[in-house]
C-alpha positions as CSV (number, residue, x, y, z in Angstrom):
1,X,0.0,0.0,0.0
2,X,1.4,3.4,-0.9
3,X,2.0,6.0,1.7
4,X,-0.6,8.8,2.1
5,X,1.6,11.9,2.7
6,X,-0.1,14.6,4.9
7,X,0.6,18.2,5.4
8,X,-0.8,19.7,8.6
9,X,-1.6,23.4,8.6
10,X,-1.6,25.0,12.1
11,X,-1.2,28.3,13.8
12,X,-1.2,27.7,17.5
13,X,-0.6,25.2,20.3
14,X,-0.8,22.1,18.0
15,X,-2.7,19.7,20.1
16,X,-4.4,18.2,17.1
17,X,-1.1,18.1,15.2
18,X,0.4,16.2,18.1
19,X,-2.6,13.8,18.1
20,X,-2.0,13.0,14.5
21,X,1.8,12.5,15.0
22,X,1.1,10.2,18.0
23,X,-1.5,8.2,16.1
24,X,0.9,7.7,13.2
25,X,3.6,6.5,15.6
26,X,1.2,4.0,17.1
27,X,0.2,2.7,13.7
28,X,-3.3,4.0,14.0
29,X,-3.1,6.0,10.7
30,X,-2.6,3.0,8.5
31,X,-0.4,4.0,5.6
32,X,-0.7,7.8,6.3
33,X,2.3,9.8,7.6
34,X,2.6,13.4,8.6
35,X,5.2,14.8,6.2
36,X,5.1,18.5,6.7
37,X,3.8,21.3,9.0
38,X,2.8,24.5,7.4
39,X,2.6,27.4,9.9
40,X,1.9,31.1,9.5
41,X,3.3,31.9,12.9
42,X,6.9,30.8,13.2
43,X,6.9,31.4,17.0
44,X,3.8,29.2,17.6
45,X,4.2,26.2,20.0
46,X,3.2,23.8,17.3
47,X,6.6,24.5,15.6
48,X,8.4,23.1,18.6
49,X,6.2,20.0,18.5
50,X,7.1,19.4,14.8
51,X,10.8,19.9,15.6
52,X,10.6,17.4,18.5
53,X,8.9,14.9,16.2
54,X,11.5,15.4,13.4
55,X,8.9,16.6,11.0
56,X,9.8,19.2,8.3
57,X,8.2,22.6,8.5
58,X,7.4,25.4,6.2
59,X,7.2,28.6,8.2
60,X,6.1,32.0,6.8
61,X,4.7,35.4,7.8
62,X,1.9,36.6,5.6
63,X,2.9,40.2,6.0
64,X,6.1,39.3,4.0
65,X,4.0,38.7,0.9
66,X,2.0,40.9,-1.4
67,X,-1.1,38.8,-1.3
68,X,-2.6,35.6,0.1
69,X,-2.3,34.0,-3.3
70,X,1.4,34.8,-3.4
71,X,2.3,32.8,-0.3
72,X,-0.2,30.1,-1.1
73,X,1.6,29.5,-4.4
74,X,4.8,29.0,-2.5
75,X,3.0,26.6,-0.1
76,X,1.7,24.7,-3.2
77,X,5.2,24.3,-4.5
78,X,6.4,22.9,-1.1
79,X,3.5,20.5,-1.1
80,X,4.3,19.3,-4.6
81,X,7.9,18.8,-3.7
82,X,6.9,16.4,-0.9
83,X,4.1,14.6,-2.8
84,X,1.5,15.7,-0.3
85,X,-1.9,14.1,-1.0
86,X,-4.0,15.3,1.9
87,X,-4.1,18.7,3.7
88,X,-5.3,18.6,7.3
89,X,-6.2,22.0,8.8
90,X,-5.7,21.9,12.6
91,X,-6.2,25.4,14.0
92,X,-5.0,27.2,10.9
93,X,-6.6,30.6,11.3
94,X,-6.7,31.8,7.7
95,X,-9.2,31.4,4.9
96,X,-7.7,29.7,1.9
97,X,-8.0,30.8,-1.7
98,X,-8.5,28.9,-4.9
99,X,-4.7,28.6,-5.3
100,X,-4.9,25.7,-2.8
101,X,-8.6,24.9,-2.6
102,X,-9.0,23.9,-6.2
103,X,-6.1,21.5,-6.7
104,X,-6.8,19.9,-3.3
105,X,-10.6,19.7,-3.7
106,X,-11.7,16.5,-1.9
107,X,-8.2,16.3,-0.4
108,X,-8.4,19.0,2.2
109,X,-10.2,18.7,5.5
110,X,-10.8,20.8,8.6
111,X,-12.1,20.2,12.2
112,X,-14.5,22.7,13.8
113,X,-15.8,22.8,17.4
114,X,-19.5,22.7,16.7
115,X,-22.1,20.5,15.0
116,X,-22.1,22.3,11.6
117,X,-23.9,24.1,10.1
118,X,-24.6,25.5,13.6
119,X,-22.1,28.1,14.9
120,X,-19.6,28.4,12.0
121,X,-16.7,30.8,12.2
122,X,-14.7,32.0,15.2
123,X,-15.5,31.2,18.8
124,X,-18.0,28.4,18.1
125,X,-17.9,27.3,21.7
126,X,-18.8,30.8,22.9
127,X,-21.5,31.0,20.3
128,X,-23.0,27.7,21.5
129,X,-22.9,28.8,25.2
130,X,-24.5,32.2,24.4
131,X,-27.3,30.6,22.4
132,X,-28.0,28.2,25.2
133,X,-28.0,24.9,23.3
134,X,-27.9,21.7,25.3
135,X,-25.7,19.8,22.9
136,X,-22.7,21.0,20.8
137,X,-19.8,18.9,19.4
138,X,-17.3,18.7,16.7
139,X,-17.3,18.3,12.9
140,X,-14.7,17.1,10.4
141,X,-15.5,18.5,7.0
142,X,-14.1,19.1,3.6
143,X,-12.8,22.5,2.8
144,X,-14.5,24.3,-0.1
145,X,-13.2,27.9,0.4
146,X,-16.1,29.1,2.5
147,X,-16.3,29.7,6.2
148,X,-16.9,26.1,7.5
149,X,-19.2,25.3,4.6
150,X,-17.7,22.1,3.1
151,X,-19.4,18.7,3.1
152,X,-19.5,17.0,6.5
153,X,-17.4,13.8,6.9
154,X,-18.0,13.0,10.5
155,X,-19.5,14.5,13.6
156,X,-19.5,13.8,17.3
157,X,-21.9,15.3,19.9
158,X,-20.7,16.8,23.2
159,X,-23.4,17.5,25.8
160,X,-23.2,20.8,27.6
161,X,-23.5,20.0,31.3
162,X,-25.5,22.1,33.8
163,X,-23.3,24.8,35.4
164,X,-20.2,23.6,33.4
165,X,-17.5,26.2,33.0
166,X,-16.4,27.2,29.5
167,X,-12.9,25.9,30.3
168,X,-14.3,22.5,31.2
169,X,-16.4,22.3,28.0
170,X,-13.5,23.4,25.9
171,X,-11.3,20.6,27.4
172,X,-13.9,18.0,26.6
173,X,-14.4,19.3,23.1
174,X,-10.6,19.3,22.5
175,X,-10.3,15.8,23.8
176,X,-13.0,14.7,21.4
177,X,-11.2,16.4,18.5
178,X,-8.0,14.6,19.3
179,X,-9.8,11.3,19.2
180,X,-11.9,11.8,16.0
181,X,-9.5,13.6,13.7
182,X,-6.8,10.8,13.6
183,X,-9.6,8.3,13.0
184,X,-10.9,10.3,10.0
185,X,-7.4,10.6,8.6
186,X,-7.0,6.8,8.9
187,X,-10.2,6.4,6.8
188,X,-8.6,8.5,4.1
189,X,-5.4,6.3,4.2
190,X,-7.6,3.2,3.8
191,X,-9.5,4.7,0.8
192,X,-12.8,4.5,2.7
193,X,-14.1,8.0,2.1
194,X,-16.1,9.0,-1.1
195,X,-17.3,12.5,-1.8
196,X,-20.3,13.0,-4.2
197,X,-21.4,16.6,-4.3
198,X,-22.2,17.2,-0.6
199,X,-22.8,13.5,0.2
200,X,-19.9,11.7,2.0
201,X,-19.9,8.0,2.1
202,X,-17.6,6.0,4.5
203,X,-17.1,2.4,3.5
204,X,-17.0,0.0,6.5
205,X,-13.6,-1.6,7.3
206,X,-11.8,-3.7,9.8
207,X,-9.6,-0.9,11.1
208,X,-10.5,1.8,13.6
209,X,-14.2,2.3,13.0
């Protein structure tokens, strides 16, 4: 089986990046491997995680470029050099343009801390708490260039407990993310995911359901 090379895009702490790296080391990603970290904040903690794991990085500062398309063309060249087949957004805080979205259509995914289409965009957890819903959760979805508008691959509900602090809810949501995201990546590595318009089918398999 050929190796599925992954590039993870991240801007912050890198907890989901680390979950993917750990899952790969434990053999839970099947034939997938994390080949590259792309980060728009060279000082972000996720960079040290990549260095500790021996994973190559492409670090840049958007202000050093004339446009979003300009730095995305450079990113695209780095991805091509490494034969990246799947882009995994993990706390990358920038909207992407067609420079990356079009060539990686159906091969770029994101994780969002709500049950989309509810509470897209920034501070989804705060939005859910303000609205007063009883259940929120996480969504792994394809990226289509909009704000959390791509086809849904997988979701997991997280109940909001009575009198629970925001910090406690965030911790449980992040724990759910770190469990679900590697699992979805393993489905890609096994060729189990099919996208047809907005309908995503997941073929059953023997590994990590």
